[in-house]
Steps between C-alpha positions, in 0.01 A plus 500: 500500500819667644426687824658818636431595863534872515492741794430875502675690780514869578494765766147596623307698240750441222222335296561124509137406547401742217762328280350161589156624385643635176678172418176308557313746279759492218498119495121479489438360850289795614288737288574812702773601738430552874657777704639486853334832589162359374540180700424273198833339418524127410773406749399709803183302560520521877259760643778639719732530198228698321446717801863585562612510135799273567586141423513292819512139375659361187249428223544275192362584159572332165526619141659374181776663302531322166576140591600577860267475799582772754398461867528854631527553879411844627692558826457740788691828491500609863804407711279348778418220254856430393467127598208465255720652230776249585269199473378617164844573357631159609281321243552735201703470179530872446358836598407850388611781727270800461646843573315831479655755265359771726600382848812317365695238685360472853659342805297183464591486128864458605413234751295309238797524259730348761247221570465417134872500456551286810253245371669515156162567348521660148281812463392764258427856610186696405530879553141594552305832495694654212182695418493679836625849567848478655602181331876493471652222286867592551485545878312173542752309277792644681353401838420151369853452372633618832285244689569203271803270533495464125371736231175607332430551130201703371318313229256767384497876448250745646384817331325789678586349835289638791193579295181313399627507139802282584575220255763226504669304220758218489862608482684411180795605295864586546468695823321210669760251368776721638341522844432124510858426400641738766286374783503133419878483446540561870340159570548297179850409380380413142335840462819667627730290278308558180477871580871535569602300192265708287497261205173323591284728718179359642177579327196637686340158498807330642534769768134448601573131530797573724276734706252216542774267639633771735145568621447139599831519689383815684785714366310743283136605509286622205304820580166593352347841519122524514175567677307198638184707546498632146636171346812678362802279454326191637500318166875553479540369855303191404736444208785539749357226725507255207846614389690540829322271748471171319318217685714234667557157350216250534571253777159330502659156455709531816405408859225710661631799697310813604495777758203623698508883510146593594208349700133597485175336604214392272134563570484184710794613720747251354859602429601562141874522423652710226789298362769592250588176313872497430493160327269206437120478475223506763145392441194452720509187719878468462677379813799710593769559762471826693814635670487742791780669694428499871594770752806302595622500137443133423307414185199281555344293221123437492284308253216683332261491208380785279114479489480782245754680279433809298718733294451859389401528136349849447500794738422379852308196380642159593403189300491148643794368305827326584794727583823468308854633550492876523136534597348666799254252638223516762506169686232381741497202734826565690346569846826579687683684219682826594675774314860397421415125471630317197335231293679188370836570660695750709731759336699698763544784244120534487462481875685813602377845617649821388346731761526485881173425680308790656668667796183644642187360658165612642241348731150467352186496708140445401280797583239248612661241734273226369671540154844407636490135366374616160775771495779246556364267233463790256863605559617144456322491164663830394837362618453220244511771231793678662696266736711782638192638673557206742178535700562344847405504867777659715580521868313376806200719390499322161472826312424476128813637334592557131831586336508803270725696271333838573201722567343458158495130526339531846229722357438265210480205732246678723294585192511146363380360832199741484420457130563128453407363847280762647726543807552830672852511650737720690874486437760603759782727398762325302789376710846367422565124482847408621667161446769298683813340361702251690828627648673167577436125481259338751409143577251326722370143545158429657365162615135434595448401867398149393833469312341372181556817286814711442561813297835689470552815294793725404434854382750724318494813286488490122586759235295818499195451282527123498170439677483197724622154430426169675754221491523140616800401707355158558359222282148580387397142581563557872157670529157425350393737215232649727767588758713680237187690390425602861859628546501708179154649563598590855822668380305707252268620776758547777739695277242776484616608846856510616628587847393863451168408347587568132522265205837321462644518153808398293619187673506126515344250741659156498329192654797354697318246719187302432353179631205319639423172670204300607240584590480703174450858605251738335617769258406759764804394710726604213322833468555567864868390498570708191366813659704441818825416316472790257435748781806387697721488193396856401563624855846339485579644160369847577336718243557842348187711449500663157280777366364520147646760272386625157681616193362836385521753220375856542486765229428862567534855362860611523423792725350274768808274536613635839159447655474147360846408627421628846193289511683194373755550779216524751359169358842331565545449122842413358533665156711294256479708188379849429481722196394858453406638164386849404136420568484166685695316765503130592622302799529121519565319829355291779299588805322313786165374369337653809597849368372451141133594557580811710754623236252430214234707684731793550642508149213695331545787749880500452477506119183704427334175391767432231698230681493135391584228748528128451615227739519127517597254777871424478561265796598530869785638701587472872339764724714736699437514875284263710322244283126566479284220636166406363221566736414192710701248300333162519829313542588697807171399667532124444 
């Protein structure tokens, strides 16, 4: 059966989880729809999700449309969980963007549009809540078209908009043909040519075929008006999924390749990997190659075996059956599997990341000191589900530290530790995480005192955003495999702290000298020499301390613009684009990540509660003034 992996994305409260419930109901998977405000939805099964009324972790549910199996992934809507959204989108074939007809296009809606466009993911648009007072079809469509790189075409008509009596019907006839021709001719030469020539104009059926092709190319997006809660327009949206988001070609006969996008634990505490199969087939007890990208950028291959494989077949139920190309599979037996790993082979295009890692962190303490070991293990388990949490022991005091995107994520993490692990915790105030980039080239060679082990390293800067790469400047055979492993593992650890105590990013380390002689030294010698050589090479190269900054969008009532701009200036923001309409204003720009939370807290007072703010990590830039040093850097004390 052909498979379509579909995502639903939206700003918070636009109605994406409600739409998921309605799709499951209309396809016969559930007998009644749950509601977010009642805490009984199918996908928000986590107690914390029910309590807060928001989606925190991606959930997979399955239904059937005709002869197509649809794996639907409900993604988080809050900006603090943007990395979870990214991981879900990376395994999809298409998406539905939900927009409220009442609140209209929000700041995060625009960000999601840009993400979908950047990933070249085709998507439909569902304009929800057309039965609510204040629903405005024309303003919403105008804002959508202003936010899209391409265009949008409305596929159905709404009558009595903004009332409980609203109805929708498919668009047909000459007026629809004329609009399709006008909008599609901007992107399709054949439509334009046949329109200009006039002798053989396209029929409605042909134009819908052209729209389907342009949708898959991400140029034009079909729009459906409706109400997910009332079930209005959902049947037409389902028809649009079949028409405009066709499943990809079957590649079951090709070599196995899949991507791990989610990790959870079963009742026995074993890891279970959620895998999108891009090609091939995977069954229980199949041996496989597992590829992992290390902290130094090198790709490591490990052998594994799937002890159990299940695929989603109805709702959230997963059956113990082999997974085929296009499926979302739950795979057990891969003890060391991590999010981002690939099965069967390594595809660099599937191994990228579209968001910067968190630029904030907080120290976590157990309220009862005896719980400290359990707290660290709990955080390590949660970091399996979200690697960017990066739970670690920092500094000479070995403080338990986690990386974060924002305050909401910190609150959710604290609640999960209490609910899932029974641990009472205290989090410090969130603080900024700086990084270091190398300024010049540095080299150092170290020899053990017994002269039977040598390590030489050269460090140099790489392009911004390139991560870290490890290269061999000597023949691999000059060292035993265990010595190479010791060097790479040590580099991954030591690069966490540069001369100023911050993580070193965007560069290359080259092994320039390597050797050993009898008596054969232990691998520990190479760990020691690597740490010494790297420290001296970094000191010679020098580093530039950089602070994280965030891209932001802020919307506000027009009359509050001066107050908002003054607060942006105080937050050291750099506006890049601003617009001021009759009722609303909008500013797009960048600001230090350290200023984001304070600005977000002040915005309601500045805008009488009507301001909308969204931010996302956008990278790092050099700090001005003396470089901040991390408290009690370990390297400085060696």
